[in-house]
N, C-alpha and C positions, 0 to 999 in steps of 0.2 A: 618601582614597584609597582606592579600595574593592580586595579584594582576597579572593578568594577558597581557602580550603583541598580540595585532592582528600581525598576520602572515602575510595575505593577506584578501584584500578584493576583494569579487564579486556582483556584480549589472548591475546595467541596468541604463538607462532615457529612459524612454518615452518623447512623442510627447511634453507634457507640461514641460520637460526638470525639471523632479522629480521624485526620485527613485521608482521603483515598491517595492512592499512592497511582501517580500519573505514567505514564508506558512511555509512550510516544507522544509527538505533535506535530501537524500538518498546519499548512497555513493558506490564506490567500491574504489581497489585500486589507479586508476587514475584521475580520475571524480568524482563529485556530480552530483546528480540533486536536480533542486527547483523545487517547486511547487507553485504556484502564484496570487496576488489577481489579475494578467489582463490574465486572466485566461490559462497560457503560460508552458506548462513545459522549463528549459532551460538544459542543459548540460556543466559545465564546467570545463575546463581541473586545477588537481589543482596548478602545477606547475607556470603555467602562470597569473590565475588566468582570463583569455581571454570563454568567450561564444563559446562551442565546439558545441552544433548544437539548435535549437529552435523547440516546438511540439505546433501545432493549431487544434484544433478541437475542448474541453470542451466548454463548452457557458455560464458559470458561474468558479466561481472559482474554483481553486486546494486545495483539502483538504491534500490528500494522494497523497505521492510518494512512489516507494521503487522501486528496482533495482532487478533483477531477479538475480538468483544464479544456477549454475551446467550446466544442457540442457538451461536454459534463459539466462546462461550470458549475450545477448544480448538485454535484451527486459527492456521494463519498466513498471509498476502497476501505475495506479494513480488512483484517486477516487476522486470525484467533489460534488458541488454543484449544481449539474446542474442534479441530482441524477444517473446516469452512473458512467460503469466502463472500463476502458481501456488499453488496451495493446497497446506497441509502441514497433519496431524494432528501434532499435540504428541507425541500420547500415543505412539504407535507412530511419528514420524520418520519413514512416510512420505510422497509426493505425494500426494496426493488424485484434483488436477484441474490441467491443463495449457491454460490456452486459447492460440492461435495468430491471427494476425492481423493484428499490428503489421506496420508495410516499418522500423520503426529502431526504437530503445531504449525500455525502459519511461523514465521519471524521478519515476511517481506511481501507485500505489498508493492503491484507498480501498475500504473495506466499505459499499453500499447503503443507501439504508434504506429501498429499494421492495422492495415485497414480486409476484412473479409466482406464479400457479395453485399458491397455495398458503392453507388455508381454515384457517389458524390464527395468521398472521401475522409470521413468522420473514422477518428479511427476506435472499434470495438471490438476492441482484444486486450482481454488484461492478461495479467501472470502474478505468478507467487510464487515462495521458495520456502521451504517447510524443513525442517530438524531434523527430515529426511531424507536429506540430501538431496530432490530435488524440484523442477519451475518446472509448476505446469501453464499455458494458453490459455486459457475457457472466452469461446465467444459469447460478449456480455447480450446477447438477442434471445442466448438460449442456456435454461438451467440444463443442460445434456454434459457427457464426458465433458471430457476435457481435448482444448485441442492437438498437441500436440504435448510433448516430456522432456527433460531432461533430465538428465541423472547424474547429479556430481562423483568425486572420485570418492572412493569409499573408504579407500583411507588416508586420504591425504586431506578431504574435506570437512569430516562430521557436522555435515548441516550448513545451509542456506544461510546469509549470515542476511543481505541488502542485496538488491536487484536497482539497478538503472540503463536506462537506455542512453547509447552513447553515439555519437558520429566522430567517426575517426576519417582526418583525409584519404582518396584514395593512394595507389604511391602509383599507380599507373591510369590510364586514360583508358576510359574502358564506357562505351556507348552518350557521352558527353556527362558521364554521372560523379561530378566531385566528392562526392563522401556517400563511406560507409555505415550505415548503421549496426550497430554490434550490442549486444546487452553482458552485461560488467557486470558482474555479481560477485560478492565477498563469499568464502566461506568463517565459516567459524574457529579454523585455524587460522588465519589472515590470511590465507591465499585468496589472491585477487586474480580470477580468469576474469578472459572477451568471447564473447562468441561471435561470429562475425555471419 
């Protein structure tokens, strides 16, 4: 029989002395972040299980959070049922960017490895998947409309559930590139699709 001991417990009580429902969790080496049904994002210290910071601004449930990496290490990306995607600065606790354009709630957010208008090869594109069956790509240096949109299959997908960029080994040798970067997404109906 398999059992697992609880090492740490993270959570806060709201005004009614009830636990807030944590919907999603992301993490890095020292902290984890959670998106919640109380419309907040919270950062927790892993060693002490204490709340480190709280981010407020979304107007509905936080359905996806993601820590940045490399140059975006001090940022958190979030998606909400308020139809917005937001980038937050971890150090200041302030909202940096808001991206609007989805017409249903956002189920998944992801930092993209793509680079736009940047000579030092820093990733500056994000993407978001929604219950409306769309994946939208956004340039993080601008609050303007999306760069590109992928529409899922209307009869088989019923909403984009999660996103992940993966490198698949190329079958043929082209221009000395060994891997193709692909976007993999899972639909609410359970299908997994790969865009390359």
